[in-house]
N, C-alpha and C positions, 0 to 999 in steps of 0.2 A: 637559842633556833636549831632548826634541823641544818643539817648537814647535805646542801642543796648541790646536785650534780644536772649542768643545764642540758647533759646529752640526755635524761629520764625525762626532761620537762623543758620542752623546745619552743613553750609558748607560755606566757599566763595573761590573764585580765587583772587591770589596775583597777580599783573601784576611782569612778569620776574620772576615767580618760579612756581606758580602750587596751586592747591588747597589744602586746610585745613579743616577738617572733622571732628567731632566730632557726640558721644552720650552719653547716658548713660552706654552704656557697648562697647566692643568693636565688637559686634553681630550689633548692632542699630551705629555704626559707620561705618561700609560695607553698611548695609541700604541705611543710608545716603549716600555714596558714589555713590550706584548705581543709587540713584535718582536724583544725580548733574550728573553723566553720560548722562544719558536721555534726562534731561533738555539739558544739552551740545549741545546734539544731537540734538534735534526739532530747537533751536536757530540756529545752522550752516545749517540744512535744510531749516529754516525760510530765512534766508539771499540767500542762494543759490536762491532759489528758487524766490524772491523777494528783490534784494539787496536794494531796497527803503524803506522797510516796518521800520516805525518809533515804532513798539513793541506794546503793550498792552494800553489802555488810563488808566488812574489815576484809574479811576471811576470804571473800571471793575476789577483792581488790588485789588482796597480797596475792591469789594464785596465778592472776594474769598479768601480775609485773614482774613476779620471779621465774614465771616460766619464759620469759622475755628476758631478762637482766640477771638470773641470781645464778648461784655456783654453778648448775649446770645447763645452761641455755647455752643454745650455739653460740660461734666467737660473730663480733660484729659482721667481718666481712663475707657471713652467709646470713643474716638479717637484712642487709641491704640490696 
């Protein structure tokens, strides 16, 4: 399995269940739930507009992830 860091993934969708969302405090968990709703809506609209869409290329996903969390990313004090 992957070495997962809950900070990088503050929400998950569980098949046949629903979302699990967390944060450092209840307000952050609510903030993360709003983000999950937005991402889910964008994903649904993407599929509606283009059912054959294969998603983002790994290169592009890595670029965005490492820009925020990579070794040269700003410290978390400046991100929040």
